[in-house]
N, C-alpha and C positions, 0 to 999 in steps of 0.2 A: 504494500500500500504506500502510495506517495504521501509523505507527511507534509509536503509543501502544497498540497491540493488547495486551491481556492476557487470556489465556484464563480462563474462569470456573472451570475445573478441568481436571485431567489424568485420563485414563481409560486404565488399563493392562488389556490383554486378554492373558492368558498361557495357552498350551496347554503343559501339562507332561506329558511322556511317560516311560515306563520307571520308574515309581514302585513301590516295594514294596507289594504288594496289601494287606497288613494296615494300612498307613497310610491307606488310602482307604475303610475300612469302619466306623470308630467315630465316630459323630456327636459324642460328648463330646470326644474327642481333637481332632477337626477344629474344633469350637467354640473350644476352648482355643487352638489354633494361630492361628485368625483373630483372636481377641482379643489375643494377643501381637503379631501383625502390626500390628493397628490401633494399639496402644500404641506400638510402635516407630516408626510413621509420625507420631505426634503427634496422632492422631485420638481422638475421644471416642465410645464405644459407647453407643447409646441403647437398642437392643433386638436380640435375636438369635433366630433360629428355624432349627432343623436337623431334617431328616427323613431317616430311613434307609428303604430300600426292602426291608429284610428281611435276615436273616442272610446274610453273605457278599456282600451287594449294595452298591450305591453309596449316596452321601449327597448331598443337596442342602441347602445352607445359605446363610443371608444374615445379615450384621450390618448393621443400620441405624446409620449414624454421623451425628453432628452435621455432619460434612463430606461426607456422601453415603452410600456403601455399599461392602462387600466381599461377594462371593458366590463360591461354589464348587459345582461339580457333579463327582462322581467316578464313574469306571467301573473298579472293581477288576479286572474280567475282561479289560480292555484295558490296565491299568496306567496309566490316563490321568486327568488332572484338568484342568478348565477353570476358570480363576480370573479374576474380574472385579473390578478395584479402581478405583473412581472417587472422587476426593477433590478438594476445593476448599480455599480458605483457605491456611493455613500447613502443612497436612498434606502429607507426602511419600510418595506411593504407592510409589515405588521402594524405600523402606525396608521397607514392608510385604511387598513381593515378596521381598526378601532373606531375611526371616525364614521365609517359606513355603518358599523354595528350600532353606534350611539344614535344615529339618525333613524335607521330602518327598524331597529329593535326587534330582530327576528326572535321567534320563540324557540327555534332550534337552528343549529348550524353544523355543518360538516366542513372542516378546512383541511386541505392537503397542501403540503409544502414540498416543492421539488427544487433541488439545487441544479441549476442549468450550467452546462459547460465546465471546462477546467482551464484555469489560467495558471 
């Protein structure tokens, strides 16, 4: 085993369940949330794009970061959101997830962490 192993980045995959439906439908609100999460993690936002599938429907969105990305896909009808946070450098993806958790307040969550690459 290489003791000098350092991952290129950390990838958090979070399945958040039991979220209030209204929190999962507004693309502007979700954009603001992910930008606050990126800021808390120490990341720099380069660009964002958010799409709603219609009134009362879910949102898909992504923030392109200098340190990689944050994306979200929501299913209000199931009270579910899938969040993907990949960051490298000094950014701290777990801080981004803390902000998202505080706002969405899921009743249950499953988080997987994957170390990506080797430097």
